[in-house]
mmCIF file of the N, C-alpha and C atoms, coordinates in Angstrom:
data_MODEL
# 
_entry.id   MODEL 
# 
loop_
_atom_site.group_PDB 
_atom_site.id 
_atom_site.type_symbol 
_atom_site.label_atom_id 
_atom_site.label_alt_id 
_atom_site.label_comp_id 
_atom_site.label_asym_id 
_atom_site.label_entity_id 
_atom_site.label_seq_id 
_atom_site.pdbx_PDB_ins_code 
_atom_site.Cartn_x 
_atom_site.Cartn_y 
_atom_site.Cartn_z 
_atom_site.occupancy 
_atom_site.B_iso_or_equiv 
_atom_site.pdbx_formal_charge 
_atom_site.auth_seq_id 
_atom_site.auth_comp_id 
_atom_site.auth_asym_id 
_atom_site.auth_atom_id 
_atom_site.pdbx_PDB_model_num 
ATOM 1   N N  . MET A 1 1  ? -24.904 -16.590 13.274  1.00 0.00 ? 1  MET A N  1 
ATOM 2   C CA . MET A 1 1  ? -24.079 -15.735 14.086  1.00 0.00 ? 1  MET A CA 1 
ATOM 3   C C  . MET A 1 1  ? -24.982 -14.666 14.727  1.00 0.00 ? 1  MET A C  1 
ATOM 4   N N  . ALA A 1 2  ? -24.693 -14.323 15.935  1.00 0.00 ? 2  ALA A N  1 
ATOM 5   C CA . ALA A 1 2  ? -25.499 -13.334 16.650  1.00 0.00 ? 2  ALA A CA 1 
ATOM 6   C C  . ALA A 1 2  ? -25.384 -11.975 15.957  1.00 0.00 ? 2  ALA A C  1 
ATOM 7   N N  . ARG A 1 3  ? -26.460 -11.250 16.025  1.00 0.00 ? 3  ARG A N  1 
ATOM 8   C CA . ARG A 1 3  ? -26.534 -9.964  15.320  1.00 0.00 ? 3  ARG A CA 1 
ATOM 9   C C  . ARG A 1 3  ? -25.533 -8.950  15.859  1.00 0.00 ? 3  ARG A C  1 
ATOM 10  N N  . HIS A 1 4  ? -25.342 -8.894  17.150  1.00 0.00 ? 4  HIS A N  1 
ATOM 11  C CA . HIS A 1 4  ? -24.461 -7.886  17.754  1.00 0.00 ? 4  HIS A CA 1 
ATOM 12  C C  . HIS A 1 4  ? -23.143 -8.488  18.233  1.00 0.00 ? 4  HIS A C  1 
ATOM 13  N N  . TYR A 1 5  ? -22.733 -9.583  17.641  1.00 0.00 ? 5  TYR A N  1 
ATOM 14  C CA . TYR A 1 5  ? -21.493 -10.235 18.026  1.00 0.00 ? 5  TYR A CA 1 
ATOM 15  C C  . TYR A 1 5  ? -20.291 -9.428  17.547  1.00 0.00 ? 5  TYR A C  1 
ATOM 16  N N  . GLU A 1 6  ? -19.307 -9.284  18.404  1.00 0.00 ? 6  GLU A N  1 
ATOM 17  C CA . GLU A 1 6  ? -18.033 -8.673  18.037  1.00 0.00 ? 6  GLU A CA 1 
ATOM 18  C C  . GLU A 1 6  ? -16.925 -9.622  18.447  1.00 0.00 ? 6  GLU A C  1 
ATOM 19  N N  . SER A 1 7  ? -16.042 -9.917  17.526  1.00 0.00 ? 7  SER A N  1 
ATOM 20  C CA . SER A 1 7  ? -14.930 -10.804 17.840  1.00 0.00 ? 7  SER A CA 1 
ATOM 21  C C  . SER A 1 7  ? -13.966 -10.116 18.800  1.00 0.00 ? 7  SER A C  1 
ATOM 22  N N  . GLU A 1 8  ? -13.075 -10.911 19.371  1.00 0.00 ? 8  GLU A N  1 
ATOM 23  C CA . GLU A 1 8  ? -12.087 -10.356 20.289  1.00 0.00 ? 8  GLU A CA 1 
ATOM 24  C C  . GLU A 1 8  ? -11.174 -9.369  19.568  1.00 0.00 ? 8  GLU A C  1 
ATOM 25  N N  . ILE A 1 9  ? -10.877 -9.655  18.323  1.00 0.00 ? 9  ILE A N  1 
ATOM 26  C CA . ILE A 1 9  ? -10.019 -8.756  17.554  1.00 0.00 ? 9  ILE A CA 1 
ATOM 27  C C  . ILE A 1 9  ? -10.704 -7.413  17.335  1.00 0.00 ? 9  ILE A C  1 
ATOM 28  N N  . THR A 1 10 ? -11.988 -7.449  16.980  1.00 0.00 ? 10 THR A N  1 
ATOM 29  C CA . THR A 1 10 ? -12.738 -6.202  16.781  1.00 0.00 ? 10 THR A CA 1 
ATOM 30  C C  . THR A 1 10 ? -12.809 -5.417  18.077  1.00 0.00 ? 10 THR A C  1 
ATOM 31  N N  . GLN A 1 11 ? -13.053 -6.100  19.180  1.00 0.00 ? 11 GLN A N  1 
ATOM 32  C CA . GLN A 1 11 ? -13.084 -5.428  20.477  1.00 0.00 ? 11 GLN A CA 1 
ATOM 33  C C  . GLN A 1 11 ? -11.738 -4.800  20.796  1.00 0.00 ? 11 GLN A C  1 
ATOM 34  N N  . PHE A 1 12 ? -10.652 -5.534  20.530  1.00 0.00 ? 12 PHE A N  1 
ATOM 35  C CA . PHE A 1 12 ? -9.316  -5.005  20.775  1.00 0.00 ? 12 PHE A CA 1 
ATOM 36  C C  . PHE A 1 12 ? -9.062  -3.753  19.942  1.00 0.00 ? 12 PHE A C  1 
ATOM 37  N N  . LEU A 1 13 ? -9.401  -3.818  18.632  1.00 0.00 ? 13 LEU A N  1 
ATOM 38  C CA . LEU A 1 13 ? -9.162  -2.664  17.755  1.00 0.00 ? 13 LEU A CA 1 
ATOM 39  C C  . LEU A 1 13 ? -9.973  -1.451  18.191  1.00 0.00 ? 13 LEU A C  1 
ATOM 40  N N  . ASN A 1 14 ? -11.220 -1.674  18.546  1.00 0.00 ? 14 ASN A N  1 
ATOM 41  C CA . ASN A 1 14 ? -12.056 -0.555  19.009  1.00 0.00 ? 14 ASN A CA 1 
ATOM 42  C C  . ASN A 1 14 ? -11.490 0.060   20.287  1.00 0.00 ? 14 ASN A C  1 
ATOM 43  N N  . GLN A 1 15 ? -11.045 -0.788  21.216  1.00 0.00 ? 15 GLN A N  1 
ATOM 44  C CA . GLN A 1 15 ? -10.451 -0.283  22.450  1.00 0.00 ? 15 GLN A CA 1 
ATOM 45  C C  . GLN A 1 15 ? -9.163  0.478   22.153  1.00 0.00 ? 15 GLN A C  1 
ATOM 46  N N  . TYR A 1 16 ? -8.337  -0.063  21.264  1.00 0.00 ? 16 TYR A N  1 
ATOM 47  C CA . TYR A 1 16 ? -7.077  0.587   20.900  1.00 0.00 ? 16 TYR A CA 1 
ATOM 48  C C  . TYR A 1 16 ? -7.341  1.963   20.285  1.00 0.00 ? 16 TYR A C  1 
ATOM 49  N N  . LYS A 1 17 ? -8.334  2.051   19.405  1.00 0.00 ? 17 LYS A N  1 
ATOM 50  C CA . LYS A 1 17 ? -8.652  3.336   18.777  1.00 0.00 ? 17 LYS A CA 1 
ATOM 51  C C  . LYS A 1 17 ? -9.176  4.337   19.796  1.00 0.00 ? 17 LYS A C  1 
ATOM 52  N N  . ARG A 1 18 ? -9.901  3.863   20.798  1.00 0.00 ? 18 ARG A N  1 
ATOM 53  C CA . ARG A 1 18 ? -10.373 4.772   21.847  1.00 0.00 ? 18 ARG A CA 1 
ATOM 54  C C  . ARG A 1 18 ? -9.202  5.301   22.670  1.00 0.00 ? 18 ARG A C  1 
ATOM 55  N N  . GLU A 1 19 ? -8.236  4.425   22.975  1.00 0.00 ? 19 GLU A N  1 
ATOM 56  C CA . GLU A 1 19 ? -7.100  4.818   23.803  1.00 0.00 ? 19 GLU A CA 1 
ATOM 57  C C  . GLU A 1 19 ? -6.056  5.614   23.034  1.00 0.00 ? 19 GLU A C  1 
ATOM 58  N N  . HIS A 1 20 ? -5.969  5.400   21.726  1.00 0.00 ? 20 HIS A N  1 
ATOM 59  C CA . HIS A 1 20 ? -4.992  6.096   20.876  1.00 0.00 ? 20 HIS A CA 1 
ATOM 60  C C  . HIS A 1 20 ? -5.761  6.800   19.758  1.00 0.00 ? 20 HIS A C  1 
ATOM 61  N N  . ALA A 1 21 ? -6.289  7.954   20.071  1.00 0.00 ? 21 ALA A N  1 
ATOM 62  C CA . ALA A 1 21 ? -7.180  8.662   19.145  1.00 0.00 ? 21 ALA A CA 1 
ATOM 63  C C  . ALA A 1 21 ? -6.480  9.111   17.858  1.00 0.00 ? 21 ALA A C  1 
ATOM 64  N N  . ASP A 1 22 ? -5.161  9.255   17.886  1.00 0.00 ? 22 ASP A N  1 
ATOM 65  C CA . ASP A 1 22 ? -4.442  9.753   16.713  1.00 0.00 ? 22 ASP A CA 1 
ATOM 66  C C  . ASP A 1 22 ? -3.994  8.645   15.765  1.00 0.00 ? 22 ASP A C  1 
ATOM 67  N N  . THR A 1 23 ? -4.420  7.425   15.988  1.00 0.00 ? 23 THR A N  1 
ATOM 68  C CA . THR A 1 23 ? -3.971  6.289   15.182  1.00 0.00 ? 23 THR A CA 1 
ATOM 69  C C  . THR A 1 23 ? -4.301  6.470   13.706  1.00 0.00 ? 23 THR A C  1 
ATOM 70  N N  . GLU A 1 24 ? -5.521  6.812   13.388  1.00 0.00 ? 24 GLU A N  1 
ATOM 71  C CA . GLU A 1 24 ? -5.912  6.941   11.982  1.00 0.00 ? 24 GLU A CA 1 
ATOM 72  C C  . GLU A 1 24 ? -5.162  8.074   11.294  1.00 0.00 ? 24 GLU A C  1 
ATOM 73  N N  . GLN A 1 25 ? -4.935  9.167   12.003  1.00 0.00 ? 25 GLN A N  1 
ATOM 74  C CA . GLN A 1 25 ? -4.178  10.276  11.422  1.00 0.00 ? 25 GLN A CA 1 
ATOM 75  C C  . GLN A 1 25 ? -2.750  9.857   11.139  1.00 0.00 ? 25 GLN A C  1 
ATOM 76  N N  . ARG A 1 26 ? -2.118  9.105   12.062  1.00 0.00 ? 26 ARG A N  1 
ATOM 77  C CA . ARG A 1 26 ? -0.758  8.639   11.850  1.00 0.00 ? 26 ARG A CA 1 
ATOM 78  C C  . ARG A 1 26 ? -0.693  7.649   10.693  1.00 0.00 ? 26 ARG A C  1 
ATOM 79  N N  . GLN A 1 27 ? -1.738  6.830   10.524  1.00 0.00 ? 27 GLN A N  1 
ATOM 80  C CA . GLN A 1 27 ? -1.785  5.910   9.388   1.00 0.00 ? 27 GLN A CA 1 
ATOM 81  C C  . GLN A 1 27 ? -1.851  6.677   8.074   1.00 0.00 ? 27 GLN A C  1 
ATOM 82  N N  . ARG A 1 28 ? -2.666  7.726   8.028   1.00 0.00 ? 28 ARG A N  1 
ATOM 83  C CA . ARG A 1 28 ? -2.763  8.542   6.810   1.00 0.00 ? 28 ARG A CA 1 
ATOM 84  C C  . ARG A 1 28 ? -1.434  9.212   6.487   1.00 0.00 ? 28 ARG A C  1 
ATOM 85  N N  . GLU A 1 29 ? -0.754  9.726   7.521   1.00 0.00 ? 29 GLU A N  1 
ATOM 86  C CA . GLU A 1 29 ? 0.545   10.362  7.298   1.00 0.00 ? 29 GLU A CA 1 
ATOM 87  C C  . GLU A 1 29 ? 1.572   9.353   6.792   1.00 0.00 ? 29 GLU A C  1 
ATOM 88  N N  . GLY A 1 30 ? 1.559   8.158   7.331   1.00 0.00 ? 30 GLY A N  1 
ATOM 89  C CA . GLY A 1 30 ? 2.477   7.121   6.885   1.00 0.00 ? 30 GLY A CA 1 
ATOM 90  C C  . GLY A 1 30 ? 2.215   6.718   5.452   1.00 0.00 ? 30 GLY A C  1 
ATOM 91  N N  . ARG A 1 31 ? 0.947   6.600   5.096   1.00 0.00 ? 31 ARG A N  1 
ATOM 92  C CA . ARG A 1 31 ? 0.602   6.262   3.716   1.00 0.00 ? 31 ARG A CA 1 
ATOM 93  C C  . ARG A 1 31 ? 1.066   7.361   2.769   1.00 0.00 ? 31 ARG A C  1 
ATOM 94  N N  . ALA A 1 32 ? 0.832   8.602   3.141   1.00 0.00 ? 32 ALA A N  1 
ATOM 95  C CA . ALA A 1 32 ? 1.236   9.722   2.287   1.00 0.00 ? 32 ALA A CA 1 
ATOM 96  C C  . ALA A 1 32 ? 2.750   9.748   2.114   1.00 0.00 ? 32 ALA A C  1 
ATOM 97  N N  . ARG A 1 33 ? 3.480   9.420   3.171   1.00 0.00 ? 33 ARG A N  1 
ATOM 98  C CA . ARG A 1 33 ? 4.936   9.446   3.094   1.00 0.00 ? 33 ARG A CA 1 
ATOM 99  C C  . ARG A 1 33 ? 5.468   8.344   2.194   1.00 0.00 ? 33 ARG A C  1 
ATOM 100 N N  . LEU A 1 34 ? 4.826   7.184   2.201   1.00 0.00 ? 34 LEU A N  1 
ATOM 101 C CA . LEU A 1 34 ? 5.366   6.050   1.466   1.00 0.00 ? 34 LEU A CA 1 
ATOM 102 C C  . LEU A 1 34 ? 4.744   5.836   0.087   1.00 0.00 ? 34 LEU A C  1 
ATOM 103 N N  . TRP A 1 35 ? 3.463   6.115   -0.080  1.00 0.00 ? 35 TRP A N  1 
ATOM 104 C CA . TRP A 1 35 ? 2.764   5.693   -1.292  1.00 0.00 ? 35 TRP A CA 1 
ATOM 105 C C  . TRP A 1 35 ? 2.191   6.818   -2.131  1.00 0.00 ? 35 TRP A C  1 
ATOM 106 N N  . ASP A 1 36 ? 1.666   7.837   -1.525  1.00 0.00 ? 36 ASP A N  1 
ATOM 107 C CA . ASP A 1 36 ? 0.989   8.895   -2.276  1.00 0.00 ? 36 ASP A CA 1 
ATOM 108 C C  . ASP A 1 36 ? 2.006   9.912   -2.782  1.00 0.00 ? 36 ASP A C  1 
ATOM 109 N N  . LYS A 1 37 ? 2.595   9.622   -3.919  1.00 0.00 ? 37 LYS A N  1 
ATOM 110 C CA . LYS A 1 37 ? 3.629   10.480  -4.490  1.00 0.00 ? 37 LYS A CA 1 
ATOM 111 C C  . LYS A 1 37 ? 3.143   11.090  -5.799  1.00 0.00 ? 37 LYS A C  1 
ATOM 112 N N  . ASN A 1 38 ? 3.565   12.300  -6.052  1.00 0.00 ? 38 ASN A N  1 
ATOM 113 C CA . ASN A 1 38 ? 3.302   12.932  -7.342  1.00 0.00 ? 38 ASN A CA 1 
ATOM 114 C C  . ASN A 1 38 ? 4.401   12.492  -8.309  1.00 0.00 ? 38 ASN A C  1 
ATOM 115 N N  . LEU A 1 39 ? 4.012   11.907  -9.410  1.00 0.00 ? 39 LEU A N  1 
ATOM 116 C CA . LEU A 1 39 ? 4.980   11.408  -10.380 1.00 0.00 ? 39 LEU A CA 1 
ATOM 117 C C  . LEU A 1 39 ? 5.186   12.421  -11.489 1.00 0.00 ? 39 LEU A C  1 
ATOM 118 N N  . ASP A 1 40 ? 6.428   12.562  -11.902 1.00 0.00 ? 40 ASP A N  1 
ATOM 119 C CA . ASP A 1 40 ? 6.778   13.451  -13.004 1.00 0.00 ? 40 ASP A CA 1 
ATOM 120 C C  . ASP A 1 40 ? 6.450   12.728  -14.308 1.00 0.00 ? 40 ASP A C  1 
ATOM 121 N N  . PRO A 1 41 ? 5.490   13.212  -15.099 1.00 0.00 ? 41 PRO A N  1 
ATOM 122 C CA . PRO A 1 41 ? 5.094   12.509  -16.320 1.00 0.00 ? 41 PRO A CA 1 
ATOM 123 C C  . PRO A 1 41 ? 6.233   12.348  -17.321 1.00 0.00 ? 41 PRO A C  1 
ATOM 124 N N  . GLU A 1 42 ? 7.101   13.331  -17.428 1.00 0.00 ? 42 GLU A N  1 
ATOM 125 C CA . GLU A 1 42 ? 8.213   13.247  -18.377 1.00 0.00 ? 42 GLU A CA 1 
ATOM 126 C C  . GLU A 1 42 ? 9.202   12.157  -17.944 1.00 0.00 ? 42 GLU A C  1 
ATOM 127 N N  . LEU A 1 43 ? 9.513   12.108  -16.677 1.00 0.00 ? 43 LEU A N  1 
ATOM 128 C CA . LEU A 1 43 ? 10.422  11.088  -16.161 1.00 0.00 ? 43 LEU A CA 1 
ATOM 129 C C  . LEU A 1 43 ? 9.817   9.695   -16.323 1.00 0.00 ? 43 LEU A C  1 
ATOM 130 N N  . LEU A 1 44 ? 8.527   9.564   -16.071 1.00 0.00 ? 44 LEU A N  1 
ATOM 131 C CA . LEU A 1 44 ? 7.836   8.294   -16.225 1.00 0.00 ? 44 LEU A CA 1 
ATOM 132 C C  . LEU A 1 44 ? 7.860   7.835   -17.678 1.00 0.00 ? 44 LEU A C  1 
ATOM 133 N N  . GLU A 1 45 ? 7.679   8.750   -18.600 1.00 0.00 ? 45 GLU A N  1 
ATOM 134 C CA . GLU A 1 45 ? 7.735   8.425   -20.029 1.00 0.00 ? 45 GLU A CA 1 
ATOM 135 C C  . GLU A 1 45 ? 9.141   7.961   -20.426 1.00 0.00 ? 45 GLU A C  1 
ATOM 136 N N  . ASN A 1 46 ? 10.163  8.593   -19.849 1.00 0.00 ? 46 ASN A N  1 
ATOM 137 C CA . ASN A 1 46 ? 11.542  8.173   -20.129 1.00 0.00 ? 46 ASN A CA 1 
ATOM 138 C C  . ASN A 1 46 ? 11.803  6.761   -19.613 1.00 0.00 ? 46 ASN A C  1 
ATOM 139 N N  . TYR A 1 47 ? 11.267  6.435   -18.447 1.00 0.00 ? 47 TYR A N  1 
ATOM 140 C CA . TYR A 1 47 ? 11.412  5.079   -17.912 1.00 0.00 ? 47 TYR A CA 1 
ATOM 141 C C  . TYR A 1 47 ? 10.756  4.066   -18.844 1.00 0.00 ? 47 TYR A C  1 
ATOM 142 N N  . ARG A 1 48 ? 9.573   4.387   -19.308 1.00 0.00 ? 48 ARG A N  1 
ATOM 143 C CA . ARG A 1 48 ? 8.862   3.471   -20.208 1.00 0.00 ? 48 ARG A CA 1 
ATOM 144 C C  . ARG A 1 48 ? 9.598   3.312   -21.529 1.00 0.00 ? 48 ARG A C  1 
ATOM 145 N N  . ALA A 1 49 ? 10.161  4.397   -22.042 1.00 0.00 ? 49 ALA A N  1 
ATOM 146 C CA . ALA A 1 49 ? 10.884  4.333   -23.316 1.00 0.00 ? 49 ALA A CA 1 
ATOM 147 C C  . ALA A 1 49 ? 12.176  3.532   -23.183 1.00 0.00 ? 49 ALA A C  1 
ATOM 148 N N  . GLY A 1 50 ? 12.751  3.495   -22.005 1.00 0.00 ? 50 GLY A N  1 
ATOM 149 C CA . GLY A 1 50 ? 14.009  2.798   -21.808 1.00 0.00 ? 50 GLY A CA 1 
ATOM 150 C C  . GLY A 1 50 ? 13.875  1.318   -21.484 1.00 0.00 ? 50 GLY A C  1 
ATOM 151 N N  . ARG A 1 51 ? 12.665  0.805   -21.466 1.00 0.00 ? 51 ARG A N  1 
ATOM 152 C CA . ARG A 1 51 ? 12.463  -0.615  -21.159 1.00 0.00 ? 51 ARG A CA 1 
ATOM 153 C C  . ARG A 1 51 ? 13.006  -1.495  -22.280 1.00 0.00 ? 51 ARG A C  1 
ATOM 154 N N  . VAL A 1 52 ? 13.525  -2.632  -21.904 1.00 0.00 ? 52 VAL A N  1 
ATOM 155 C CA . VAL A 1 52 ? 14.017  -3.615  -22.861 1.00 0.00 ? 52 VAL A CA 1 
ATOM 156 C C  . VAL A 1 52 ? 13.056  -4.791  -22.833 1.00 0.00 ? 52 VAL A C  1 
ATOM 157 N N  . CYS A 1 53 ? 12.627  -5.240  -24.007 1.00 0.00 ? 53 CYS A N  1 
ATOM 158 C CA . CYS A 1 53 ? 11.687  -6.357  -24.069 1.00 0.00 ? 53 CYS A CA 1 
ATOM 159 C C  . CYS A 1 53 ? 12.349  -7.628  -23.571 1.00 0.00 ? 53 CYS A C  1 
ATOM 160 N N  . GLN A 1 54 ? 11.603  -8.384  -22.798 1.00 0.00 ? 54 GLN A N  1 
ATOM 161 C CA . GLN A 1 54 ? 12.115  -9.646  -22.278 1.00 0.00 ? 54 GLN A CA 1 
ATOM 162 C C  . GLN A 1 54 ? 11.917  -10.741 -23.313 1.00 0.00 ? 54 GLN A C  1 
ATOM 163 N N  . ARG A 1 55 ? 12.913  -11.600 -23.432 1.00 0.00 ? 55 ARG A N  1 
ATOM 164 C CA . ARG A 1 55 ? 12.820  -12.716 -24.373 1.00 0.00 ? 55 ARG A CA 1 
ATOM 165 C C  . ARG A 1 55 ? 11.789  -13.723 -23.877 1.00 0.00 ? 55 ARG A C  1 
ATOM 166 N N  . PRO A 1 56 ? 11.193  -14.504 -24.782 1.00 0.00 ? 56 PRO A N  1 
ATOM 167 C CA . PRO A 1 56 ? 10.165  -15.466 -24.373 1.00 0.00 ? 56 PRO A CA 1 
ATOM 168 C C  . PRO A 1 56 ? 10.668  -16.479 -23.352 1.00 0.00 ? 56 PRO A C  1 
ATOM 169 N N  . TYR A 1 57 ? 11.895  -16.940 -23.534 1.00 0.00 ? 57 TYR A N  1 
ATOM 170 C CA . TYR A 1 57 ? 12.455  -17.892 -22.587 1.00 0.00 ? 57 TYR A CA 1 
ATOM 171 C C  . TYR A 1 57 ? 13.757  -17.302 -22.100 1.00 0.00 ? 57 TYR A C  1 
ATOM 172 N N  . VAL A 1 58 ? 13.742  -16.764 -20.883 1.00 0.00 ? 58 VAL A N  1 
ATOM 173 C CA . VAL A 1 58 ? 14.878  -15.963 -20.400 1.00 0.00 ? 58 VAL A CA 1 
ATOM 174 C C  . VAL A 1 58 ? 16.132  -16.773 -20.130 1.00 0.00 ? 58 VAL A C  1 
ATOM 175 N N  . TYR A 1 59 ? 16.011  -18.080 -19.939 1.00 0.00 ? 59 TYR A N  1 
ATOM 176 C CA . TYR A 1 59 ? 17.174  -18.885 -19.599 1.00 0.00 ? 59 TYR A CA 1 
ATOM 177 C C  . TYR A 1 59 ? 17.851  -19.505 -20.823 1.00 0.00 ? 59 TYR A C  1 
ATOM 178 N N  . GLN A 1 60 ? 17.327  -19.264 -21.992 1.00 0.00 ? 60 GLN A N  1 
ATOM 179 C CA . GLN A 1 60 ? 17.915  -19.819 -23.219 1.00 0.00 ? 60 GLN A CA 1 
ATOM 180 C C  . GLN A 1 60 ? 19.182  -19.058 -23.570 1.00 0.00 ? 60 GLN A C  1 
ATOM 181 N N  . THR A 1 61 ? 20.228  -19.768 -23.882 1.00 0.00 ? 61 THR A N  1 
ATOM 182 C CA . THR A 1 61 ? 21.473  -19.131 -24.296 1.00 0.00 ? 61 THR A CA 1 
ATOM 183 C C  . THR A 1 61 ? 21.498  -19.020 -25.817 1.00 0.00 ? 61 THR A C  1 
ATOM 184 N N  . ASP A 1 62 ? 22.265  -18.074 -26.303 1.00 0.00 ? 62 ASP A N  1 
ATOM 185 C CA . ASP A 1 62 ? 22.350  -17.876 -27.761 1.00 0.00 ? 62 ASP A CA 1 
ATOM 186 C C  . ASP A 1 62 ? 23.345  -18.790 -28.407 1.00 0.00 ? 62 ASP A C  1 
# 
């Protein structure tokens, strides 16, 4: 492969980032809104304590 080869997709992304300079900032804001959450340790512990163990074969009737 040529040393300075750029695929069409890479060229498109680079052009898009040049034309839309705020793209990376908007991506970071979206990630923070959806994924980067502060979890309450006490609430998380309560969730873990309330788990019910799954049976080895879930479709078996008693």
